[in-house]
C-alpha positions as CSV (number, residue, x, y, z in Angstrom):
1,M,115.4,157.5,-194.1
2,S,114.7,161.4,-194.3
3,I,111.8,163.1,-196.4
4,T,114.8,164.9,-198.6
5,A,115.9,161.4,-199.4
6,V,112.2,160.1,-199.8
7,L,111.4,163.0,-202.1
8,L,114.7,162.9,-204.1
9,V,114.7,158.8,-204.5
10,S,110.3,159.1,-205.2
11,I,111.5,161.8,-208.4
12,S,114.5,159.5,-209.4
13,A,111.9,156.5,-209.4
14,G,108.7,158.3,-212.0
15,L,112.3,159.6,-214.3
16,H,113.6,155.8,-214.2
17,A,110.6,154.5,-215.2
18,L,109.7,157.1,-218.2
19,W,113.2,156.4,-219.7
20,N,112.6,152.7,-219.3
21,L,109.5,153.4,-220.9
22,V,111.5,155.1,-223.8
23,G,113.9,152.4,-224.3
24,K,111.5,149.7,-224.4
25,R,109.8,151.3,-227.1
26,H,112.7,151.3,-229.9
27,N,113.8,148.1,-229.4
28,P,116.7,148.9,-228.0
29,S,120.7,147.9,-228.8
30,A,123.9,148.6,-226.7
31,A,124.2,151.1,-229.7
32,F,120.7,152.9,-228.2
33,F,122.6,152.9,-225.1
34,L,125.5,154.1,-225.9
35,V,124.1,157.4,-227.3
36,S,122.1,158.2,-224.2
37,A,125.1,157.4,-222.3
38,T,127.2,159.6,-224.5
39,C,124.7,162.8,-224.1
40,A,124.3,161.7,-220.3
41,A,128.4,162.3,-220.4
42,L,127.4,165.4,-222.1
43,L,125.6,167.3,-220.1
44,T,127.8,166.8,-217.1
45,L,130.7,167.5,-219.1
46,P,131.0,171.1,-217.8
47,L,131.0,169.8,-214.2
48,L,134.5,168.4,-214.7
49,F,135.0,172.6,-215.4
50,V,133.2,173.8,-212.6
51,Y,135.6,171.3,-210.4
52,R,138.6,171.3,-212.1
53,A,140.4,172.3,-209.0
54,A,139.1,169.3,-207.1
55,L,140.6,166.9,-209.8
56,S,144.2,166.7,-209.0
57,H,142.7,165.5,-205.2
58,V,141.1,162.6,-206.2
59,P,143.1,159.7,-205.1
60,P,144.5,156.7,-207.3
61,G,141.9,154.3,-204.8
62,V,138.6,156.6,-206.4
63,W,139.9,156.1,-209.9
64,G,140.0,152.6,-209.7
65,L,136.8,152.6,-208.7
66,L,135.4,154.7,-211.1
67,L,136.8,151.9,-213.5
68,A,134.8,149.2,-212.3
69,T,131.3,151.2,-211.6
70,G,132.0,152.0,-215.3
71,L,132.5,148.1,-216.6
72,C,129.2,147.8,-214.3
73,Q,127.0,150.5,-216.0
74,A,128.4,149.1,-219.3
75,I,127.1,145.4,-218.3
76,Y,123.9,146.9,-217.2
77,Y,123.0,149.1,-220.1
78,V,123.9,146.0,-222.6
79,S,121.9,143.8,-220.4
80,L,118.8,145.5,-219.9
81,A,118.9,146.3,-223.8
82,G,118.3,142.7,-224.9
83,A,116.5,141.8,-222.0
84,Y,113.8,144.4,-223.8
85,R,114.4,143.2,-226.9
86,R,112.8,139.8,-225.7
87,G,110.5,140.7,-223.0
88,E,107.9,142.7,-221.7
89,L,108.6,145.5,-219.9
90,S,106.3,144.7,-216.6
91,V,107.9,141.2,-216.7
92,A,112.0,142.4,-217.3
93,Y,111.9,146.2,-215.3
94,P,110.3,144.5,-212.0
95,L,113.4,141.9,-211.9
96,V,116.1,144.1,-213.0
97,R,114.8,146.4,-210.1
98,A,114.0,143.5,-207.6
99,L,117.4,141.5,-207.4
100,P,120.0,144.2,-206.6
101,V,117.6,145.0,-203.1
102,L,118.4,141.3,-201.9
103,L,121.8,141.2,-202.8
104,I,123.0,144.6,-202.0
105,A,121.4,143.2,-198.6
106,L,123.3,140.1,-198.2
107,I,126.5,141.8,-199.2
108,S,126.2,144.6,-197.0
109,L,125.1,141.8,-193.9
110,G,128.5,140.2,-194.7
111,F,130.3,143.2,-193.9
112,G,128.7,143.4,-190.5
113,K,125.9,145.4,-191.1
114,S,122.5,144.9,-189.6
115,F,119.0,145.5,-190.3
116,T,116.2,146.1,-187.8
117,L,113.1,143.7,-188.3
118,P,110.8,146.1,-190.7
119,A,113.4,146.8,-192.6
120,S,114.2,143.0,-193.7
121,A,110.6,142.3,-194.0
122,G,110.2,144.9,-196.0
123,I,113.1,143.9,-198.0
124,L,112.4,140.7,-198.9
125,A,108.8,142.0,-199.5
126,V,109.8,143.6,-202.4
127,A,112.0,140.8,-203.8
128,G,109.4,138.3,-203.2
129,G,106.6,140.6,-204.9
130,C,109.0,141.2,-207.9
131,L,108.9,137.4,-208.1
132,L,105.8,137.3,-208.7
133,V,105.0,139.8,-211.2
134,P,106.9,137.8,-213.8
135,L,103.8,135.0,-213.6
136,P,101.1,134.3,-216.2
137,G,99.0,132.9,-213.8
138,F,99.7,131.6,-210.4
139,A,99.5,127.9,-211.4
140,E,102.3,128.5,-213.4
141,F,105.2,128.9,-210.4
142,N,108.0,127.0,-212.0
143,R,111.4,127.0,-213.4
144,R,110.8,127.6,-217.3
145,T,108.7,131.1,-216.1
146,Y,112.2,132.7,-215.3
147,L,114.5,130.2,-217.1
148,N,115.1,131.5,-220.4
149,G,117.0,134.1,-222.2
150,G,115.0,137.2,-221.4
151,T,114.4,136.9,-217.9
152,G,118.7,135.9,-218.0
153,L,119.5,139.0,-219.5
154,A,117.6,140.8,-217.0
155,V,119.5,139.6,-213.9
156,L,123.0,140.3,-215.3
157,A,121.7,143.8,-215.3
158,A,120.3,143.6,-211.6
159,L,123.9,142.0,-211.1
160,G,125.4,145.1,-213.2
161,T,122.9,147.2,-211.4
162,T,124.4,145.7,-207.9
163,G,127.5,146.3,-208.8
164,Y,127.4,149.7,-209.2
165,T,125.4,150.9,-206.7
166,L,127.7,149.4,-203.8
167,I,131.0,150.6,-205.9
168,D,129.5,154.0,-206.1
169,S,128.7,154.2,-202.3
170,Q,132.4,153.3,-201.3
171,A,133.9,155.9,-203.9
172,L,131.6,158.7,-202.7
173,A,132.0,158.1,-199.2
174,I,135.8,158.9,-200.5
175,L,135.3,161.8,-202.1
176,R,132.9,163.3,-199.4
177,N,135.6,162.9,-196.9
178,L,138.6,165.4,-198.7
179,P,139.0,168.3,-197.1
180,A,142.2,169.3,-199.4
181,A,139.2,169.0,-202.3
182,G,137.6,171.7,-201.1
183,I,134.2,170.7,-202.4
184,S,131.0,170.3,-200.6
185,H,129.3,166.7,-200.2
186,T,127.1,167.6,-203.0
187,G,130.1,168.8,-205.3
188,A,131.9,165.5,-204.9
189,T,128.3,163.8,-205.7
190,L,128.3,165.7,-209.2
191,L,132.0,165.5,-209.8
192,F,132.1,162.0,-209.6
193,L,128.8,161.6,-211.8
194,A,130.1,163.2,-214.7
195,L,133.6,161.5,-214.5
196,E,131.3,158.3,-214.7
197,N,129.4,158.9,-217.1
198,L,132.6,159.2,-219.0
199,V,133.7,155.8,-218.5
200,T,130.5,154.4,-219.1
201,V,130.9,156.1,-222.2
202,L,134.5,154.3,-223.0
203,L,133.8,150.9,-222.3
204,L,130.1,150.6,-223.8
205,S,132.3,152.5,-227.1
206,G,134.5,149.4,-227.0
207,Y,131.7,146.6,-227.0
208,V,129.7,148.5,-229.6
209,W,133.2,148.6,-231.6
210,L,133.7,144.9,-231.3
211,A,130.7,143.7,-231.7
212,A,129.4,143.3,-235.6
213,D,125.5,143.5,-234.7
214,E,126.1,146.7,-232.4
215,R,127.6,148.2,-235.3
216,R,125.5,147.3,-237.5
217,H,122.7,149.2,-235.1
218,W,124.4,152.2,-235.2
219,R,125.3,152.8,-238.8
220,D,121.8,152.1,-239.2
221,F,120.5,154.5,-235.9
222,R,117.5,156.3,-237.8
223,R,116.8,160.3,-236.6
224,S,114.0,158.6,-234.3
225,E,116.2,157.2,-232.3
226,W,118.9,159.2,-232.4
227,L,116.2,161.9,-230.7
228,A,114.8,159.0,-228.2
229,A,118.4,158.2,-227.4
230,A,119.6,161.7,-226.5
231,G,116.2,162.2,-224.5
232,T,116.8,158.8,-222.8
233,G,120.3,159.8,-221.5
234,A,118.9,163.0,-220.2
235,L,116.6,161.3,-218.2
236,I,119.4,158.8,-216.7
237,T,121.2,161.4,-215.8
238,A,118.8,163.4,-213.7
239,A,117.2,159.8,-212.1
240,Y,120.7,158.6,-211.0
241,G,122.4,162.4,-209.7
242,L,118.9,162.2,-207.6
243,V,120.1,159.0,-206.7
244,L,123.9,159.6,-205.5
245,I,122.7,163.0,-203.8
246,A,119.8,161.3,-201.3
247,M,123.1,158.9,-200.9
248,S,124.6,161.2,-198.5
249,F,121.3,161.6,-196.5
250,V,121.1,157.7,-195.5
251,A,123.6,155.9,-193.2
252,N,122.6,152.6,-195.2
253,V,122.5,152.5,-199.1
254,S,120.7,149.4,-198.9
255,Y,117.5,151.6,-197.7
256,I,118.1,153.7,-201.2
257,A,118.5,150.7,-202.8
258,A,114.8,149.2,-201.9
259,F,113.2,152.8,-201.8
260,R,113.9,153.0,-205.5
261,Q,111.6,150.2,-206.1
262,L,109.0,152.6,-206.0
263,S,109.2,152.8,-210.1
264,I,108.6,149.4,-210.2
265,P,105.0,149.7,-209.4
266,L,105.3,152.8,-211.8
267,G,107.4,151.4,-215.1
268,A,104.5,148.3,-214.8
269,A,101.5,151.2,-215.1
270,L,103.4,151.9,-217.9
271,G,103.9,148.6,-219.3
272,F,100.0,147.6,-219.0
273,L,98.8,151.0,-220.1
274,V,101.0,152.8,-222.7
275,Q,102.3,149.1,-224.0
276,K,99.1,147.3,-223.4
277,E,101.0,144.6,-221.7
278,P,98.4,142.5,-219.4
279,A,98.1,143.1,-216.2
280,T,97.5,139.5,-214.6
281,P,96.7,138.8,-210.9
282,P,100.2,137.7,-210.3
283,R,101.7,140.6,-211.5
284,L,98.7,142.9,-209.6
285,V,99.1,141.2,-206.5
286,G,103.1,141.2,-206.9
287,I,102.8,145.2,-207.5
288,G,100.9,145.2,-203.8
289,V,103.0,143.4,-202.2
290,L,106.4,145.7,-203.5
291,V,104.6,148.6,-202.4
292,L,104.4,147.3,-198.8
293,G,107.4,146.2,-198.6
294,L,108.6,150.0,-199.2
295,V,106.3,151.1,-196.8
296,L,108.4,148.7,-194.3
297,V,111.7,149.6,-195.3
298,A,111.1,153.7,-195.2
299,A,109.1,153.3,-191.8
300,A,112.1,151.3,-190.4
301,S,114.9,154.0,-191.9
């Protein structure tokens, strides 16, 4: 992975950990993340004007991919909100971030892509380290540690992450190879980000409207929650925008997905220091294994 990609993804990881902390501290709902997604959409809306000439050149297939990635984003936000309401930041966050690494790697292998031995070891280390993080103690490695509502929602959020990561990569590959559109790779990325934000807001709005609890959350929003949700949206936009740009500097999207896990030790540290969550030995060892995995992936790329 190039130095440019490493730098972009590292900054994105820090922003990602930060917005998850903000969300966790406000006991989030899908309505909270709808405000965040709406803010993100408004921030990127001017890009549609800047690249308006390219809109007519977007092929039908990309519009279909936009709908699919918006659905995955909506699933991610709804599930993440539930996981944070039921569990700790230093537990739910690593699970949501780890599982996509394995899932994307398995899917990539199914499509004939290969990994070097160090990269494969690194991806497995990232996943294995994240499995250690939820453990209260090494002797408590059993199904009950993982089979609960918070963990289930974290897994569902991870599936959403896997979906939109793969779909975004495919859609961007198409947009960046459309000479008729007359825009650069970065321009295609920014245009896609703006469109994706709008589709996500549309689908997430539908869920909030249909769910009675979420409608109540929306009605009961306080000023502090509006501000926190809007700030979260700004951080989300910056964090994922950097990831989309970084995709143009790598040959295999699985490396991006793995290196983004740098946010896990950052998120765990915020959980320990800000949320006062217990820094158990398994969590600390798990974070160490994660860092090792990240180094292996970066060195092998």
